[in-house]
C-alpha positions, 0 to 999 in steps of 0.5 A: 526471506524465502520465496513461496511457490505459486505466489505472485510478486505482489503477494510475495512482497506483502508476505515479505513485509509481514514477515519482516514486520514480525522480526521487527516486533520481536526486536522492538515490541514497544515501538511496533506496538505504539506505531501500530496503534498510531497507524490504526487510529489514522486509518479509522473511519472518521470524516474521511472514509477508510476508502478515502484514507487508503486512496490518500495513502496510495497517492502518497506512496506513489509520490514517495516511490515506496514500493511496499506501501504502493502494494499494501495500499493498493490492497487496502484500496481494493479491500475498501471497494475502491474502483480501478478508476478511483485508484488511477485518479489518486495515482495521477494526482500523486504524479502531478507532485512526483513527476515522471518517476511517480507516474512510472510506478503508477503505470507499472507496479500499481496496475500490476498489483491491482491485477494480481490482488483483485478478488 
């Protein structure tokens, strides 16, 4: 995947993810379609707000050490108006489950993503 000039690493990672997803959709359109419908339903506002759902997803991505999801859901949290404090608290709860490896992701990649993706 090509590197675009002037992009931060987190913006580049989001671009790479979206580009890869596009290739996946070309090869397996039905799987991509139904997966997208499922995840859209999961993140639709319900009893939990979209912000709360993004904070949960950020915590899960930290605990499972999924770097693309950490960046994607950091952006989702910011887009839904989550504060830095809320995001770091979600990461700290995830670190209670994921240990030092999860905490290292929270204090590096998540904080870097927050700084680069703030509007």
